[in-house]
C-alpha positions as CSV (number, residue, x, y, z in Angstrom):
1,M,51.7,24.8,-174.5
2,S,50.6,23.9,-171.0
3,S,50.9,27.6,-169.9
4,R,48.6,28.7,-172.8
5,F,46.0,26.1,-171.7
6,L,46.3,27.3,-168.1
7,I,45.8,30.9,-169.2
8,A,42.8,30.1,-171.4
9,F,41.3,27.9,-168.7
10,S,41.7,30.6,-166.0
11,A,40.1,33.2,-168.3
12,A,37.1,30.9,-169.0
13,L,36.7,30.4,-165.2
14,L,36.7,34.1,-164.6
15,I,34.2,34.9,-167.3
16,G,31.9,32.2,-166.0
17,C,32.0,33.4,-162.4
18,G,30.0,36.6,-163.0
19,T,27.1,37.1,-160.8
20,V,23.7,37.0,-162.3
21,T,21.2,39.4,-160.8
22,P,17.7,38.0,-160.7
23,P,14.9,40.3,-162.0
24,P,13.0,42.2,-159.4
25,D,10.0,40.5,-157.9
26,L,6.9,41.5,-159.9
27,L,3.3,41.4,-158.6
28,T,1.1,39.0,-160.6
29,G,-2.1,40.2,-162.3
30,P,-4.4,39.0,-159.5
31,E,-2.1,40.6,-156.9
32,K,-2.2,43.9,-158.8
33,R,-6.0,43.8,-159.0
34,A,-6.3,43.0,-155.3
35,C,-4.0,45.9,-154.5
36,L,-6.0,48.4,-156.5
37,K,-9.3,47.1,-155.1
38,A,-7.9,47.6,-151.5
39,G,-7.1,51.2,-152.3
40,G,-3.4,50.7,-152.9
41,A,-1.1,51.3,-155.9
42,Y,1.7,49.2,-157.1
43,E,5.1,50.8,-157.1
44,R,8.8,49.8,-157.4
45,R,10.6,50.4,-154.1
46,G,14.0,49.7,-152.5
47,W,17.4,49.3,-154.1
48,S,16.3,46.2,-156.0
49,G,13.3,47.9,-157.5
50,S,10.9,45.2,-156.3
51,E,7.2,45.8,-157.1
52,V,5.1,46.2,-153.9
53,C,1.5,47.1,-153.1
54,V,1.6,50.5,-151.4
55,K,-1.2,51.7,-149.2
56,R,-0.9,55.3,-148.0
57,F,-1.9,56.3,-144.5
58,S,-4.2,59.3,-143.9
59,D,-2.1,60.6,-141.0
60,A,1.3,60.5,-142.8
61,G,3.9,62.8,-141.3
62,K,2.0,63.7,-138.1
63,A,4.2,64.1,-135.1
64,C,3.9,61.2,-132.7
65,A,5.6,59.6,-129.6
66,D,3.9,56.2,-129.9
67,G,2.6,53.9,-132.6
68,D,-0.9,53.9,-131.0
69,A,-1.2,57.5,-132.3
70,C,-0.8,56.5,-135.9
71,E,-2.7,54.5,-138.5
72,G,0.5,52.7,-139.4
73,G,3.5,53.0,-137.1
74,C,5.3,55.9,-135.4
75,I,8.8,56.0,-137.0
76,F,12.1,57.7,-136.4
77,T,14.1,57.9,-139.6
78,F,17.9,57.7,-139.3
79,D,19.8,60.1,-141.5
80,G,23.2,58.5,-141.4
81,T,24.6,60.9,-138.8
82,D,23.2,58.7,-136.0
83,L,26.3,56.6,-134.9
84,D,24.6,54.7,-132.1
85,W,21.3,54.0,-133.8
86,R,21.0,50.6,-132.1
87,E,21.0,52.3,-128.7
88,P,17.6,53.2,-127.1
89,R,16.7,56.9,-127.4
90,R,14.3,58.5,-125.0
91,G,12.0,61.5,-125.5
92,V,11.9,61.0,-129.2
93,V,9.3,62.6,-131.4
94,G,8.7,60.5,-134.5
95,Q,6.4,60.8,-137.5
96,C,3.5,58.6,-138.5
97,Q,4.7,56.5,-141.4
98,A,3.5,57.6,-144.9
99,D,2.6,54.1,-146.2
100,N,2.9,50.4,-145.5
101,A,6.1,50.0,-147.7
102,L,8.9,51.1,-145.4
103,F,12.4,51.1,-146.9
104,G,15.6,52.7,-145.5
105,C,16.9,52.9,-141.9
106,F,14.4,53.7,-139.2
107,G,13.1,52.7,-135.8
108,F,9.7,52.4,-134.4
109,V,8.8,54.8,-131.6
110,E,6.9,53.4,-128.6
111,D,6.4,55.6,-125.5
112,G,8.9,58.1,-126.7
113,V,11.7,55.5,-127.1
114,V,13.1,54.3,-130.5
115,E,12.8,50.5,-130.5
116,R,13.4,47.8,-133.1
117,A,15.7,49.9,-135.3
118,A,16.4,48.3,-138.7
119,C,17.4,49.0,-142.3
120,R,15.3,47.4,-145.0
121,D,15.9,47.4,-148.7
């Protein structure tokens, strides 16, 4: 009888230990209105599908070697084949970022060098 209790108790513990995924962050009505008024659009981005206010930059995709040349930042996007992405790279040509909602793995290009590499969801 004690082994049945132990099995039932263990099963109940395992069932109760499931992780609960919180719903993605949603923008409030006033935040959405402010986003639209500022020329943005709200979209779901990242793995979690969080809602963010996205503002597009007019120079998106333009070749650059420094953030001063862009409305946003000058970024170098890592494609997964870059094994030493944390190491500085010199003589890099990046692209002006498309919008203010960066997701993925990338680094900011300053004076032809990739700096501050990061991955964001």
